[in-house]
C-alpha positions as CSV (number, residue, x, y, z in Angstrom):
1,X,34.6,-0.1,1.3
2,X,34.6,4.4,1.9
3,X,36.6,6.5,4.7
4,X,36.5,9.5,5.7
5,X,38.6,11.6,7.9
6,X,38.6,15.5,8.3
7,X,41.3,18.1,10.0
8,X,42.0,21.4,9.7
9,X,38.3,21.6,7.5
10,X,39.7,19.5,5.5
11,X,37.2,16.2,4.5
12,X,39.2,13.1,2.6
13,X,37.4,10.4,1.3
14,X,38.7,7.2,0.5
15,X,36.7,5.4,-1.6
16,X,37.7,1.7,-3.1
17,X,37.3,2.3,-7.4
18,X,37.3,-1.9,-7.5
19,X,34.8,-3.1,-9.5
20,X,33.8,0.0,-10.6
21,X,34.1,1.3,-14.1
22,X,35.6,4.4,-15.8
23,X,32.2,6.2,-15.9
24,X,30.8,5.5,-12.8
25,X,34.4,6.8,-11.4
26,X,33.2,9.9,-13.3
27,X,29.4,10.0,-10.9
28,X,31.3,9.5,-8.4
29,X,33.6,12.8,-9.1
30,X,30.4,14.9,-10.3
31,X,27.9,14.4,-7.6
32,X,30.6,15.2,-4.8
33,X,31.5,17.9,-6.9
34,X,28.3,19.5,-7.8
35,X,27.2,18.3,-3.6
36,X,30.0,21.0,-2.3
37,X,28.7,23.6,-5.2
38,X,25.2,23.1,-4.1
39,X,26.3,23.0,0.3
40,X,28.6,25.9,-0.4
41,X,26.0,28.3,-2.7
42,X,24.7,31.8,-1.8
43,X,23.3,32.8,-5.0
44,X,19.9,31.6,-5.0
45,X,19.8,30.2,-8.7
46,X,22.8,28.2,-8.7
47,X,21.1,26.5,-5.6
48,X,17.9,25.8,-8.0
49,X,20.6,25.0,-10.7
50,X,22.9,22.8,-8.0
51,X,19.8,21.1,-6.3
52,X,18.7,20.0,-10.4
53,X,21.6,18.7,-10.9
54,X,22.3,16.5,-8.1
55,X,19.0,14.9,-8.5
56,X,20.0,14.2,-12.3
57,X,23.3,12.8,-11.3
58,X,21.2,10.3,-8.8
59,X,19.3,9.1,-11.1
60,X,22.6,8.7,-13.6
61,X,23.9,6.3,-10.7
62,X,21.2,4.4,-10.5
63,X,20.7,3.9,-13.9
64,X,24.8,3.3,-13.5
65,X,24.7,0.8,-10.4
66,X,25.8,-2.6,-11.2
67,X,23.0,-3.9,-9.7
68,X,21.5,-3.2,-13.5
69,X,24.8,-5.3,-14.7
70,X,23.5,-8.2,-13.2
71,X,21.3,-9.5,-15.9
72,X,23.4,-7.5,-19.0
73,X,23.4,-9.6,-21.8
74,X,20.1,-8.9,-23.5
75,X,19.1,-9.1,-27.5
76,X,17.5,-6.4,-30.0
77,X,13.9,-6.9,-28.6
78,X,15.1,-6.0,-24.9
79,X,14.6,-9.7,-23.9
80,X,17.0,-11.5,-22.3
81,X,17.6,-15.9,-22.6
82,X,15.9,-15.8,-19.1
83,X,13.1,-13.9,-20.1
84,X,11.8,-9.6,-21.2
85,X,14.4,-8.0,-19.0
86,X,12.7,-6.1,-16.0
87,X,13.8,-2.2,-16.1
88,X,15.2,-1.9,-12.8
89,X,17.1,1.7,-12.5
90,X,13.6,2.9,-13.7
91,X,11.2,1.3,-11.3
92,X,14.0,2.1,-9.0
93,X,13.7,5.9,-9.8
94,X,9.7,6.1,-10.0
95,X,10.0,4.7,-6.3
96,X,12.3,6.8,-4.9
97,X,10.0,9.6,-6.5
98,X,6.7,8.3,-5.4
99,X,8.8,8.4,-1.7
100,X,9.9,11.9,-1.7
101,X,6.5,12.7,-3.1
102,X,4.9,11.4,-0.2
103,X,7.2,12.9,1.9
104,X,6.7,16.1,1.4
105,X,2.9,15.8,0.7
106,X,2.2,14.2,4.3
107,X,1.1,11.6,3.0
108,X,3.3,9.0,4.5
109,X,4.0,10.2,8.0
110,X,6.4,7.5,9.1
111,X,9.0,8.9,5.7
112,X,9.9,11.7,7.2
113,X,13.4,13.9,5.6
114,X,16.4,13.7,8.5
115,X,18.6,16.4,9.4
116,X,22.1,15.2,10.6
117,X,23.2,17.6,12.7
118,X,26.4,15.6,14.1
């Protein structure tokens, strides 16, 4: 559950972290911190560094998601009792990068960057 409220220039986020481990909670904190630094940056170098950091943290978030832990009991050679381990996190990151490439290159015109102004 995620709740937002804002009052007097302050945005409050309430996140139910039940079911998340400490590493996942740290990533949430880091993403929010870097996101705020990126959005408020007036320095070109900082803008590019924080953009890259946010993308790196996005990949970490994907890798640490609970979805990747559904089939977590792996043997030394990377196979579970049910068959080979499927690298969902890597596939999701590749899928995301491919989508971004398509958006920026104009290959898939149905995928556009959306500007949220509300």
